[in-house]
C-alpha angles and dihedrals in degrees: 000000000000091000094053091051092051094049089048094053091045095051092043093056092045093050093048097044093048089070096050127080114247115251131227122245103302117194097181118128113256136194119221134195133174149120138265127207106217130203097201128206109279088228091072091067094221131135113277120237094048118171123222129189130216141176133177146139133250148144145212112266095185133003088277111028133073134179125202135184115208144189116208136188139178133167109189122177122244117249118269098001143053097258118122140226120191138166134182133176148137127269138188114220130190121197129191108203121204097219122194121187118248091022122108096200127055132178119236142184123228137201128172149142133223149177121251133197110203133193120182126179119211134183120259105207112222090357122121090209091066127163101060119203132216117196124182149138128245144160126251132191126200142186134188153130139246152146129265127197120192130192120164112308093346134077137170131212131194118179149154124229140182116211126198107205112200096206110144099170103066116146090207092055111017093171098055122095097194142008129222115218130179120210136187109203138189122195137178121210129206121193124214127223131003122313116249112265113239119252113269117257116259116265112260112261113263114240112240116252113265114263115264112264113269116263122233092259088063094049134084108175096177096041095233095132094252115108120238094253091061101030108105090177103050094171101057115147131240112267096028119125105244131205127213092273093058093251123122112267117236113260089237121042110200106210089213109187097035098124136180131201113258113288091357139107097212117117116238120230095253092057094068094075090056094047090044091057092048090048090053092051093049093049092049089052110039092172089073117098120188142182116230103218132178129203138185135192123253098265110117135015116328094232093052092048090054093053090044090053091050094052093047089051092051089051092059092040092054089047094055093047090051089053099055105276113137118242087228085070097052128076121190136334085232126180120202098180109203098327095103110048118175095193138022117289089210093089134046091240093054093045090051091053090051092054094079147132119220141185109217112202110231101194 
């Protein structure tokens, strides 16, 4: 009989809780009330299947632990007569709940202790004062397990507990120091107040504003190393030698103004500014590789002019090296004498143009 009642209570709680959404941890105070079907120790000499009643209050102190204070009462009948046995008292019960997210019902273990007040009637043979009565106080301890279903303000508990009643003054069993009782209980819980609202979800992260569009001094559309602000030739091709204005550099740079004294290879002071500019360009564009070449007009012996052009080319070559140009950028120095005129040697103007020093771009 008791097993059937327990199974029915457990199944009822499970079916009811399966249609209710699970709750978050709820720390509101609640009241509870219910009944327990007790199978009392046979030595008590009372009817089996006695029903006791309880009510109390409690709360969850953590996600998994609840504490309840309860008042309980039962009044079973003695076997074979109309005599009564009753006890009532208070207890403190701790429950550890095995909570799983997304589930409305959760199992738990319980342990507790209490204080009982008992009163027992017993028959006095051949005594007009029958029945006699024993009254007293004692402590009790209990352990058990159960299931709890939660939904909103309401909750349901169904549980099994074993109670150790330390009653050592029983009329039915005067030589016993304690009794062991088994109970199957069912309780309803009601929570007070409003449930705490969940913390608001954090605001979505605000995307940082897009970076400002690059300015022309940050762009180099043709990849020539000169920014768009300063690039006067924005469509230069890869592999071209590029000058500081972004335009392709002439394959031959005529160092016009780099002059020498007559029949000498010594640079004149006014040539320094022109060579300094050439050194600056070469240092800024280390990818440039140039040949340093010297030329003369046709006046004088050809062999002599050849040597003179070589000495003048070397003078320009040494100057560039001394002013920061890498030797890896320079080819030569090479002298070509009078063999490569760019104008007629029949006029003074033409001969002046033929006497020149050049940087011939090699890449």
